[in-house]
C-alpha positions as YAML, in Angstrom:
chain: A
units: angstrom
residues:
- id: 1
  name: UNK
  ca: [10.65, -6.66, -56.32]
- id: 2
  name: UNK
  ca: [7.09, -7.17, -57.54]
- id: 3
  name: UNK
  ca: [4.33, -5.42, -55.55]
- id: 4
  name: UNK
  ca: [0.96, -7.20, -55.59]
- id: 5
  name: UNK
  ca: [-2.04, -4.90, -55.33]
- id: 6
  name: UNK
  ca: [-4.40, -5.48, -52.36]
- id: 7
  name: UNK
  ca: [-7.35, -5.72, -54.74]
- id: 8
  name: UNK
  ca: [-5.68, -8.56, -56.65]
- id: 9
  name: UNK
  ca: [-4.98, -10.42, -53.36]
- id: 10
  name: UNK
  ca: [-8.60, -10.01, -52.27]
- id: 11
  name: UNK
  ca: [-9.87, -11.18, -55.66]
- id: 12
  name: UNK
  ca: [-7.62, -14.25, -55.58]
- id: 13
  name: UNK
  ca: [-8.77, -15.08, -52.07]
- id: 14
  name: UNK
  ca: [-12.40, -14.74, -53.08]
- id: 15
  name: UNK
  ca: [-11.89, -17.05, -56.06]
- id: 16
  name: UNK
  ca: [-10.18, -19.64, -53.87]
- id: 17
  name: UNK
  ca: [-12.75, -19.58, -51.04]
- id: 18
  name: UNK
  ca: [-15.96, -19.52, -53.11]
- id: 19
  name: UNK
  ca: [-15.35, -20.51, -56.72]
- id: 20
  name: UNK
  ca: [-19.07, -20.91, -57.36]
- id: 21
  name: UNK
  ca: [-20.01, -17.36, -56.31]
- id: 22
  name: UNK
  ca: [-19.25, -14.11, -58.11]
- id: 23
  name: UNK
  ca: [-16.26, -12.17, -56.82]
- id: 24
  name: UNK
  ca: [-18.37, -9.20, -55.75]
- id: 25
  name: UNK
  ca: [-20.86, -11.29, -53.76]
- id: 26
  name: UNK
  ca: [-21.33, -9.81, -50.20]
- id: 27
  name: UNK
  ca: [-20.94, -13.18, -48.49]
- id: 28
  name: UNK
  ca: [-17.65, -13.82, -50.28]
- id: 29
  name: UNK
  ca: [-16.41, -10.36, -49.33]
- id: 30
  name: UNK
  ca: [-17.36, -10.91, -45.66]
- id: 31
  name: UNK
  ca: [-15.57, -14.29, -45.55]
- id: 32
  name: UNK
  ca: [-12.47, -12.85, -47.19]
- id: 33
  name: UNK
  ca: [-12.37, -9.96, -44.75]
- id: 34
  name: UNK
  ca: [-12.72, -12.40, -41.86]
- id: 35
  name: UNK
  ca: [-9.85, -14.58, -43.12]
- id: 36
  name: UNK
  ca: [-7.56, -11.63, -43.79]
- id: 37
  name: UNK
  ca: [-8.39, -10.05, -40.44]
- id: 38
  name: UNK
  ca: [-7.75, -13.26, -38.51]
- id: 39
  name: UNK
  ca: [-4.44, -13.74, -40.29]
- id: 40
  name: UNK
  ca: [-3.39, -10.18, -39.46]
- id: 41
  name: UNK
  ca: [-4.39, -10.60, -35.80]
- id: 42
  name: UNK
  ca: [-2.43, -13.85, -35.50]
- id: 43
  name: UNK
  ca: [0.68, -12.31, -37.07]
- id: 44
  name: UNK
  ca: [0.50, -9.20, -34.86]
- id: 45
  name: UNK
  ca: [-0.10, -11.33, -31.76]
- id: 46
  name: UNK
  ca: [2.94, -13.49, -32.55]
- id: 47
  name: UNK
  ca: [5.12, -10.40, -33.02]
- id: 48
  name: UNK
  ca: [3.80, -8.86, -29.82]
- id: 49
  name: UNK
  ca: [4.47, -12.04, -27.85]
- id: 50
  name: UNK
  ca: [8.01, -12.16, -29.18]
- id: 51
  name: UNK
  ca: [8.65, -8.52, -28.24]
- id: 52
  name: UNK
  ca: [7.05, -9.12, -24.84]
- id: 53
  name: UNK
  ca: [9.36, -12.07, -24.20]
- id: 54
  name: UNK
  ca: [12.39, -9.91, -25.01]
- id: 55
  name: UNK
  ca: [11.15, -7.11, -22.75]
- id: 56
  name: UNK
  ca: [10.52, -9.55, -19.90]
- id: 57
  name: UNK
  ca: [14.09, -10.81, -20.20]
- id: 58
  name: UNK
  ca: [15.36, -7.25, -19.78]
- id: 59
  name: UNK
  ca: [12.94, -6.56, -16.93]
- id: 60
  name: UNK
  ca: [11.22, -3.71, -18.78]
- id: 61
  name: UNK
  ca: [7.60, -4.88, -18.34]
- id: 62
  name: UNK
  ca: [5.49, -6.34, -15.58]
- id: 63
  name: UNK
  ca: [4.93, -10.01, -16.51]
- id: 64
  name: UNK
  ca: [1.75, -10.24, -14.41]
- id: 65
  name: UNK
  ca: [-0.02, -7.32, -16.09]
- id: 66
  name: UNK
  ca: [1.46, -7.65, -19.60]
- id: 67
  name: UNK
  ca: [-0.17, -11.03, -20.23]
- id: 68
  name: UNK
  ca: [-3.78, -9.92, -19.55]
- id: 69
  name: UNK
  ca: [-3.18, -6.72, -21.52]
- id: 70
  name: UNK
  ca: [-1.99, -8.59, -24.60]
- id: 71
  name: UNK
  ca: [-4.86, -11.06, -24.31]
- id: 72
  name: UNK
  ca: [-7.46, -8.28, -24.04]
- id: 73
  name: UNK
  ca: [-5.89, -6.41, -26.98]
- id: 74
  name: UNK
  ca: [-6.06, -9.57, -29.12]
- id: 75
  name: UNK
  ca: [-9.72, -10.11, -28.21]
- id: 76
  name: UNK
  ca: [-10.58, -6.49, -29.02]
- id: 77
  name: UNK
  ca: [-8.82, -6.89, -32.37]
- id: 78
  name: UNK
  ca: [-10.98, -9.93, -33.10]
- id: 79
  name: UNK
  ca: [-14.08, -7.86, -32.37]
- id: 80
  name: UNK
  ca: [-12.88, -5.21, -34.85]
- id: 81
  name: UNK
  ca: [-12.30, -7.92, -37.48]
- id: 82
  name: UNK
  ca: [-15.81, -9.24, -36.89]
- id: 83
  name: UNK
  ca: [-17.24, -5.72, -37.29]
- id: 84
  name: UNK
  ca: [-15.28, -5.24, -40.51]
- id: 85
  name: UNK
  ca: [-16.61, -8.54, -41.89]
- id: 86
  name: UNK
  ca: [-20.17, -7.80, -40.75]
- id: 87
  name: UNK
  ca: [-20.11, -4.45, -42.54]
- id: 88
  name: UNK
  ca: [-19.81, -6.26, -45.90]
- id: 89
  name: UNK
  ca: [-23.19, -7.97, -45.44]
- id: 90
  name: UNK
  ca: [-26.26, -6.05, -46.67]
- id: 91
  name: UNK
  ca: [-28.51, -6.86, -43.72]
- id: 92
  name: UNK
  ca: [-31.54, -5.06, -42.33]
- id: 93
  name: UNK
  ca: [-31.08, -2.13, -39.99]
- id: 94
  name: UNK
  ca: [-32.62, -4.02, -37.11]
- id: 95
  name: UNK
  ca: [-30.12, -6.87, -37.50]
- id: 96
  name: UNK
  ca: [-27.24, -4.38, -37.65]
- id: 97
  name: UNK
  ca: [-28.50, -2.64, -34.53]
- id: 98
  name: UNK
  ca: [-28.77, -5.95, -32.69]
- id: 99
  name: UNK
  ca: [-25.24, -6.92, -33.74]
- id: 100
  name: UNK
  ca: [-23.82, -3.54, -32.70]
- id: 101
  name: UNK
  ca: [-25.44, -3.90, -29.28]
- id: 102
  name: UNK
  ca: [-23.97, -7.37, -28.84]
- id: 103
  name: UNK
  ca: [-20.57, -6.20, -30.09]
- id: 104
  name: UNK
  ca: [-20.58, -3.27, -27.67]
- id: 105
  name: UNK
  ca: [-21.46, -5.63, -24.81]
- id: 106
  name: UNK
  ca: [-18.49, -7.84, -25.66]
- id: 107
  name: UNK
  ca: [-16.19, -4.78, -25.76]
- id: 108
  name: UNK
  ca: [-17.56, -3.68, -22.38]
- id: 109
  name: UNK
  ca: [-16.84, -7.12, -20.93]
- id: 110
  name: UNK
  ca: [-13.25, -7.11, -22.18]
- id: 111
  name: UNK
  ca: [-12.46, -3.54, -21.10]
- id: 112
  name: UNK
  ca: [-13.96, -3.90, -17.61]
- id: 113
  name: UNK
  ca: [-12.11, -7.19, -17.06]
- id: 114
  name: UNK
  ca: [-8.85, -5.52, -18.09]
- id: 115
  name: UNK
  ca: [-9.46, -2.59, -15.74]
- id: 116
  name: UNK
  ca: [-10.26, -4.92, -12.85]
- id: 117
  name: UNK
  ca: [-7.10, -6.92, -13.54]
- id: 118
  name: UNK
  ca: [-5.08, -3.69, -13.46]
- id: 119
  name: UNK
  ca: [-6.68, -2.60, -10.19]
- id: 120
  name: UNK
  ca: [-6.02, -6.01, -8.65]
- id: 121
  name: UNK
  ca: [-2.38, -5.83, -9.71]
- id: 122
  name: UNK
  ca: [-2.06, -2.30, -8.33]
- id: 123
  name: UNK
  ca: [-3.49, -3.28, -4.95]
- id: 124
  name: UNK
  ca: [-1.28, -6.37, -4.87]
- id: 125
  name: UNK
  ca: [1.74, -4.12, -5.40]
- id: 126
  name: UNK
  ca: [0.58, -1.97, -2.48]
- id: 127
  name: UNK
  ca: [0.24, -5.11, -0.35]
- id: 128
  name: UNK
  ca: [3.79, -6.15, -1.24]
- id: 129
  name: UNK
  ca: [5.00, -2.76, 0.00]
- id: 130
  name: UNK
  ca: [3.58, -3.60, 3.41]
- id: 131
  name: UNK
  ca: [6.19, -6.33, 3.77]
- id: 132
  name: UNK
  ca: [3.83, -8.79, 5.41]
- id: 133
  name: UNK
  ca: [1.98, -11.89, 4.24]
- id: 134
  name: UNK
  ca: [-1.31, -10.61, 5.62]
- id: 135
  name: UNK
  ca: [-1.29, -7.73, 3.13]
- id: 136
  name: UNK
  ca: [-2.83, -9.83, 0.34]
- id: 137
  name: UNK
  ca: [-5.61, -10.99, 2.66]
- id: 138
  name: UNK
  ca: [-6.37, -7.41, 3.58]
- id: 139
  name: UNK
  ca: [-6.44, -6.44, -0.11]
- id: 140
  name: UNK
  ca: [-9.13, -9.08, -0.71]
- id: 141
  name: UNK
  ca: [-11.55, -6.99, 1.38]
- id: 142
  name: UNK
  ca: [-11.32, -4.15, -1.16]
- id: 143
  name: UNK
  ca: [-11.57, -6.07, -4.44]
- id: 144
  name: UNK
  ca: [-15.34, -6.86, -4.47]
- id: 145
  name: UNK
  ca: [-16.22, -3.22, -3.87]
- id: 146
  name: UNK
  ca: [-13.88, -1.94, -6.59]
- id: 147
  name: UNK
  ca: [-15.01, -4.57, -9.09]
- id: 148
  name: UNK
  ca: [-18.66, -3.73, -8.46]
- id: 149
  name: UNK
  ca: [-18.01, -0.02, -8.95]
- id: 150
  name: UNK
  ca: [-16.15, -0.69, -12.22]
- id: 151
  name: UNK
  ca: [-18.93, -2.88, -13.57]
- id: 152
  name: UNK
  ca: [-21.59, -0.32, -12.61]
- id: 153
  name: UNK
  ca: [-19.71, 2.52, -14.30]
- id: 154
  name: UNK
  ca: [-19.11, 0.43, -17.43]
- id: 155
  name: UNK
  ca: [-22.79, -0.56, -17.60]
- id: 156
  name: UNK
  ca: [-23.89, 3.09, -17.35]
- id: 157
  name: UNK
  ca: [-21.50, 4.06, -20.16]
- id: 158
  name: UNK
  ca: [-22.80, 1.18, -22.32]
- id: 159
  name: UNK
  ca: [-26.45, 2.11, -21.79]
- id: 160
  name: UNK
  ca: [-25.66, 5.74, -22.57]
- id: 161
  name: UNK
  ca: [-23.98, 4.71, -25.86]
- id: 162
  name: UNK
  ca: [-27.02, 2.60, -26.76]
- id: 163
  name: UNK
  ca: [-29.21, 5.69, -26.62]
- id: 164
  name: UNK
  ca: [-30.91, 4.99, -23.31]
- id: 165
  name: UNK
  ca: [-31.86, 8.19, -21.50]
- id: 166
  name: UNK
  ca: [-30.17, 8.05, -18.14]
- id: 167
  name: UNK
  ca: [-31.37, 11.44, -16.91]
- id: 168
  name: UNK
  ca: [-34.17, 9.96, -14.81]
- id: 169
  name: UNK
  ca: [-31.93, 7.18, -13.52]
- id: 170
  name: UNK
  ca: [-29.13, 9.57, -12.57]
- id: 171
  name: UNK
  ca: [-31.63, 11.94, -10.98]
- id: 172
  name: UNK
  ca: [-33.04, 9.14, -8.86]
- id: 173
  name: UNK
  ca: [-29.52, 8.08, -7.89]
- id: 174
  name: UNK
  ca: [-28.65, 11.67, -6.98]
- id: 175
  name: UNK
  ca: [-31.80, 11.98, -4.88]
- id: 176
  name: UNK
  ca: [-31.08, 8.75, -3.07]
- id: 177
  name: UNK
  ca: [-27.41, 9.62, -2.80]
- id: 178
  name: UNK
  ca: [-27.98, 12.09, 0.04]
- id: 179
  name: UNK
  ca: [-29.72, 9.53, 2.20]
- id: 180
  name: UNK
  ca: [-27.25, 6.81, 1.25]
- id: 181
  name: UNK
  ca: [-24.34, 9.17, 1.94]
- id: 182
  name: UNK
  ca: [-25.62, 9.95, 5.43]
- id: 183
  name: UNK
  ca: [-26.18, 6.27, 6.14]
- id: 184
  name: UNK
  ca: [-22.74, 5.30, 4.82]
- id: 185
  name: UNK
  ca: [-20.82, 8.23, 6.31]
- id: 186
  name: UNK
  ca: [-19.28, 6.20, 9.14]
- id: 187
  name: UNK
  ca: [-18.52, 3.08, 7.01]
- id: 188
  name: UNK
  ca: [-16.95, 5.31, 4.34]
- id: 189
  name: UNK
  ca: [-14.79, 7.02, 6.97]
- id: 190
  name: UNK
  ca: [-13.67, 3.63, 8.27]
- id: 191
  name: UNK
  ca: [-12.93, 2.43, 4.74]
- id: 192
  name: UNK
  ca: [-10.74, 5.43, 3.89]
- id: 193
  name: UNK
  ca: [-8.98, 5.13, 7.25]
- id: 194
  name: UNK
  ca: [-8.21, 1.49, 6.44]
- id: 195
  name: UNK
  ca: [-7.00, 2.53, 2.98]
- id: 196
  name: UNK
  ca: [-4.72, 5.15, 4.59]
- id: 197
  name: UNK
  ca: [-3.21, 2.50, 6.88]
- id: 198
  name: UNK
  ca: [-2.79, 0.19, 3.90]
- id: 199
  name: UNK
  ca: [-0.94, 2.75, 1.77]
- id: 200
  name: UNK
  ca: [1.03, 4.84, 4.29]
- id: 201
  name: UNK
  ca: [2.03, 1.91, 6.54]
- id: 202
  name: UNK
  ca: [2.23, 3.74, 9.88]
- id: 203
  name: UNK
  ca: [2.68, 0.34, 11.55]
- id: 204
  name: UNK
  ca: [2.89, -3.37, 10.78]
- id: 205
  name: UNK
  ca: [1.80, -6.57, 12.47]
- id: 206
  name: UNK
  ca: [3.82, -7.38, 15.57]
- id: 207
  name: UNK
  ca: [5.05, -3.83, 16.19]
- id: 208
  name: UNK
  ca: [4.69, -2.20, 19.61]
- id: 209
  name: UNK
  ca: [2.40, 0.87, 19.68]
- id: 210
  name: UNK
  ca: [1.30, 3.39, 22.27]
- id: 211
  name: UNK
  ca: [-2.15, 4.91, 21.77]
- id: 212
  name: UNK
  ca: [-3.42, 7.17, 24.56]
- id: 213
  name: UNK
  ca: [-2.87, 5.09, 27.70]
- id: 214
  name: UNK
  ca: [-2.71, 1.76, 25.83]
- id: 215
  name: UNK
  ca: [0.59, 0.10, 24.96]
- id: 216
  name: UNK
  ca: [0.54, -3.16, 23.03]
- id: 217
  name: UNK
  ca: [1.52, -5.10, 19.91]
- id: 218
  name: UNK
  ca: [-0.50, -5.12, 16.69]
- id: 219
  name: UNK
  ca: [-2.16, -8.52, 16.19]
- id: 220
  name: UNK
  ca: [-4.75, -7.67, 13.49]
- id: 221
  name: UNK
  ca: [-5.63, -4.82, 11.12]
- id: 222
  name: UNK
  ca: [-9.23, -5.06, 9.93]
- id: 223
  name: UNK
  ca: [-11.44, -3.02, 7.66]
- id: 224
  name: UNK
  ca: [-12.96, -1.12, 10.59]
- id: 225
  name: UNK
  ca: [-10.60, -1.58, 13.53]
- id: 226
  name: UNK
  ca: [-7.09, -2.51, 14.64]
- id: 227
  name: UNK
  ca: [-6.49, -5.03, 17.43]
- id: 228
  name: UNK
  ca: [-3.69, -4.56, 19.96]
- id: 229
  name: UNK
  ca: [-2.51, -7.07, 22.55]
- id: 230
  name: UNK
  ca: [-1.60, -4.95, 25.56]
- id: 231
  name: UNK
  ca: [1.41, -5.66, 27.76]
- id: 232
  name: UNK
  ca: [-1.05, -6.89, 30.42]
- id: 233
  name: UNK
  ca: [-2.44, -9.45, 27.97]
- id: 234
  name: UNK
  ca: [-5.72, -7.68, 27.19]
- id: 235
  name: UNK
  ca: [-7.10, -7.44, 23.66]
- id: 236
  name: UNK
  ca: [-7.73, -3.77, 22.83]
- id: 237
  name: UNK
  ca: [-9.87, -2.95, 19.76]
- id: 238
  name: UNK
  ca: [-9.41, 0.57, 18.36]
- id: 239
  name: UNK
  ca: [-11.41, 2.10, 15.52]
- id: 240
  name: UNK
  ca: [-9.13, 2.93, 12.57]
- id: 241
  name: UNK
  ca: [-10.47, 6.48, 12.25]
- id: 242
  name: UNK
  ca: [-9.75, 7.17, 15.93]
- id: 243
  name: UNK
  ca: [-6.35, 5.52, 15.58]
- id: 244
  name: UNK
  ca: [-5.33, 8.01, 12.87]
- id: 245
  name: UNK
  ca: [-6.97, 11.02, 14.54]
- id: 246
  name: UNK
  ca: [-4.64, 11.00, 17.55]
- id: 247
  name: UNK
  ca: [-0.91, 10.79, 18.15]
- id: 248
  name: UNK
  ca: [0.33, 7.25, 17.66]
- id: 249
  name: UNK
  ca: [3.75, 6.20, 18.93]
- id: 250
  name: UNK
  ca: [5.34, 3.29, 17.05]
- id: 251
  name: UNK
  ca: [8.12, 1.71, 19.09]
- id: 252
  name: UNK
  ca: [8.50, -1.16, 16.66]
- id: 253
  name: UNK
  ca: [9.91, 1.13, 13.98]
- id: 254
  name: UNK
  ca: [12.40, 2.71, 16.40]
- id: 255
  name: UNK
  ca: [16.01, 1.60, 15.95]
- id: 256
  name: UNK
  ca: [17.48, 3.46, 18.93]
- id: 257
  name: UNK
  ca: [15.98, 5.10, 22.00]
- id: 258
  name: UNK
  ca: [17.62, 8.22, 23.37]
- id: 259
  name: UNK
  ca: [17.86, 8.37, 27.15]
- id: 260
  name: UNK
  ca: [18.36, 11.77, 28.79]
- id: 261
  name: UNK
  ca: [19.01, 11.82, 32.53]
- id: 262
  name: UNK
  ca: [19.57, 14.89, 34.68]
- id: 263
  name: UNK
  ca: [21.63, 14.17, 37.78]
- id: 264
  name: UNK
  ca: [22.10, 16.68, 40.58]
- id: 265
  name: UNK
  ca: [25.28, 16.39, 42.65]
- id: 266
  name: UNK
  ca: [25.74, 18.11, 45.97]
- id: 267
  name: UNK
  ca: [26.98, 21.69, 45.67]
- id: 268
  name: UNK
  ca: [29.80, 21.03, 48.14]
- id: 269
  name: UNK
  ca: [31.08, 18.07, 46.10]
- id: 270
  name: UNK
  ca: [33.85, 20.26, 44.76]
- id: 271
  name: UNK
  ca: [35.38, 20.81, 41.34]
- id: 272
  name: UNK
  ca: [37.50, 17.69, 41.56]
- id: 273
  name: UNK
  ca: [34.45, 15.42, 42.08]
- id: 274
  name: UNK
  ca: [32.56, 17.26, 39.31]
- id: 275
  name: UNK
  ca: [35.46, 16.65, 36.91]
- id: 276
  name: UNK
  ca: [35.53, 12.93, 37.80]
- id: 277
  name: UNK
  ca: [31.82, 12.35, 37.23]
- id: 278
  name: UNK
  ca: [31.68, 12.39, 33.34]
- id: 279
  name: UNK
  ca: [34.40, 9.70, 32.92]
- id: 280
  name: UNK
  ca: [32.75, 7.73, 35.73]
- id: 281
  name: UNK
  ca: [29.39, 7.85, 33.91]
- id: 282
  name: UNK
  ca: [30.97, 6.84, 30.60]
- id: 283
  name: UNK
  ca: [32.76, 3.92, 32.25]
- id: 284
  name: UNK
  ca: [29.44, 2.75, 33.71]
- id: 285
  name: UNK
  ca: [27.65, 2.87, 30.31]
- id: 286
  name: UNK
  ca: [30.15, 1.95, 27.57]
- id: 287
  name: UNK
  ca: [30.79, -1.74, 28.49]
- id: 288
  name: UNK
  ca: [27.14, -2.70, 28.02]
- id: 289
  name: UNK
  ca: [26.24, -4.32, 24.66]
- id: 290
  name: UNK
  ca: [23.79, -2.53, 22.36]
- id: 291
  name: UNK
  ca: [24.34, 0.73, 24.29]
- id: 292
  name: UNK
  ca: [26.02, 3.82, 22.87]
- id: 293
  name: UNK
  ca: [27.33, 6.58, 25.15]
- id: 294
  name: UNK
  ca: [26.78, 10.09, 23.78]
- id: 295
  name: UNK
  ca: [27.75, 12.77, 26.32]
- id: 296
  name: UNK
  ca: [27.84, 13.86, 29.96]
- id: 297
  name: UNK
  ca: [28.21, 17.57, 30.81]
- id: 298
  name: UNK
  ca: [27.90, 19.90, 33.76]
- id: 299
  name: UNK
  ca: [25.24, 22.22, 32.35]
- id: 300
  name: UNK
  ca: [24.29, 24.40, 35.31]
- id: 301
  name: UNK
  ca: [25.39, 25.52, 38.75]
- id: 302
  name: UNK
  ca: [22.29, 25.88, 40.92]
- id: 303
  name: UNK
  ca: [21.79, 26.60, 44.62]
- id: 304
  name: UNK
  ca: [20.42, 23.07, 44.91]
- id: 305
  name: UNK
  ca: [23.53, 21.45, 43.43]
- id: 306
  name: UNK
  ca: [25.58, 20.69, 40.33]
- id: 307
  name: UNK
  ca: [23.28, 19.76, 37.42]
- id: 308
  name: UNK
  ca: [24.67, 17.19, 34.94]
- id: 309
  name: UNK
  ca: [23.05, 16.00, 31.70]
- id: 310
  name: UNK
  ca: [23.76, 12.39, 30.78]
- id: 311
  name: UNK
  ca: [22.76, 11.14, 27.30]
- id: 312
  name: UNK
  ca: [23.10, 7.65, 25.85]
- id: 313
  name: UNK
  ca: [21.30, 5.47, 23.27]
- id: 314
  name: UNK
  ca: [19.76, 2.02, 23.68]
- id: 315
  name: UNK
  ca: [18.86, -0.55, 21.03]
- id: 316
  name: UNK
  ca: [15.06, -0.26, 20.84]
- id: 317
  name: UNK
  ca: [14.30, -3.37, 18.77]
- id: 318
  name: UNK
  ca: [13.31, -5.17, 21.99]
- id: 319
  name: UNK
  ca: [11.66, -2.73, 24.47]
- id: 320
  name: UNK
  ca: [11.91, -5.10, 27.42]
- id: 321
  name: UNK
  ca: [15.61, -5.60, 26.83]
- id: 322
  name: UNK
  ca: [16.08, -1.83, 26.54]
- id: 323
  name: UNK
  ca: [14.42, -1.29, 29.93]
- id: 324
  name: UNK
  ca: [16.62, -4.02, 31.44]
- id: 325
  name: UNK
  ca: [19.73, -2.27, 30.08]
- id: 326
  name: UNK
  ca: [18.59, 1.09, 31.44]
- id: 327
  name: UNK
  ca: [17.97, -0.37, 34.88]
- id: 328
  name: UNK
  ca: [21.36, -2.08, 34.92]
- id: 329
  name: UNK
  ca: [23.07, 1.18, 33.91]
- id: 330
  name: UNK
  ca: [21.31, 3.07, 36.71]
- id: 331
  name: UNK
  ca: [22.40, 0.48, 39.25]
- id: 332
  name: UNK
  ca: [25.98, 0.63, 37.98]
- id: 333
  name: UNK
  ca: [25.93, 4.44, 38.15]
- id: 334
  name: UNK
  ca: [24.67, 4.28, 41.73]
- id: 335
  name: UNK
  ca: [27.37, 1.80, 42.70]
- id: 336
  name: UNK
  ca: [30.07, 3.93, 41.02]
- id: 337
  name: UNK
  ca: [28.92, 7.03, 42.91]
- id: 338
  name: UNK
  ca: [29.06, 5.14, 46.19]
- id: 339
  name: UNK
  ca: [32.57, 3.81, 45.46]
- id: 340
  name: UNK
  ca: [33.79, 7.29, 44.49]
- id: 341
  name: UNK
  ca: [32.28, 9.03, 47.50]
- id: 342
  name: UNK
  ca: [30.17, 11.35, 45.30]
- id: 343
  name: UNK
  ca: [26.72, 12.12, 46.67]
- id: 344
  name: UNK
  ca: [23.55, 13.11, 44.85]
- id: 345
  name: UNK
  ca: [21.92, 16.32, 46.08]
- id: 346
  name: UNK
  ca: [18.55, 16.63, 47.76]
- id: 347
  name: UNK
  ca: [16.78, 19.56, 46.07]
- id: 348
  name: UNK
  ca: [14.15, 19.65, 48.83]
- id: 349
  name: UNK
  ca: [16.71, 19.87, 51.66]
- id: 350
  name: UNK
  ca: [14.73, 17.34, 53.72]
- id: 351
  name: UNK
  ca: [17.24, 14.47, 53.65]
- id: 352
  name: UNK
  ca: [19.96, 14.33, 56.28]
- id: 353
  name: UNK
  ca: [23.50, 15.15, 55.24]
- id: 354
  name: UNK
  ca: [25.64, 12.12, 54.33]
- id: 355
  name: UNK
  ca: [27.99, 10.80, 56.96]
- id: 356
  name: UNK
  ca: [31.62, 11.64, 56.42]
...
């Protein structure tokens, strides 16, 4: 196999592109470098696209983020090719400095756009974890702030690389930062509280919450506050920071609700009545749909009576239905006690004795 030297290839290309100019002319060298660089970028881009297509088919890459990354890499490669071609031209130092400044600005534009695309994709993935369509709308509140911060940081890095002394600028920003920090302390707290809700997902839209003495369903989660529609129909607005600072009970995420009842039978009911009560309680609970009987035990003999613990589980997906089931079970228990002649005790001793 014959190996062609790179110098021979470059010389042949120069002769073909500019036959009227000498081979070592700077303009010819710059044009040849530009042609070779563009060809190399196109070949590498085609290979990368082919490999990316194979990886997408196997599910190894993120198709949303891989496209912008490949596009930004290709554009950065073109900037490098342009720099390589420009270096062959014997221009004045001022022209080179102007070109380097423009080239650095283009690189800044490409890098910041790629970072913003990555941040947007990351926040979109967080929104998808929320499992609700409103997540993307809530993410849109964060994007302008993050994009602005990225552009500001990139601009400071660019100015620093161009030799601009940023000591005075940073000093002024640091001096103003104290006042700005005090002024933005509450908005910053609200923002991080919103970000915590967004990432940790303590609740979702439509779920039933209890906060202090308020019980209602989540109808909106904003940047500063969360809106609940109480069971009485009122709209309750709660600051996000206060919402996370106190105990929050989420009934919407509860699959089952455990019900523990302590029933006190009369002390003179007798051992036979005490032995009949657990099967009687199970028979009153088990037939109901979406109800699971757990146990019923005589746990203590007290002077006031025979203390039983009754435990069962209700389906908590619909709180109103769960309360209806619990009420129906209590009524059935009361009717079963009446039919069996078993009386509940009066721990105060104020009620009259049942008639025999």
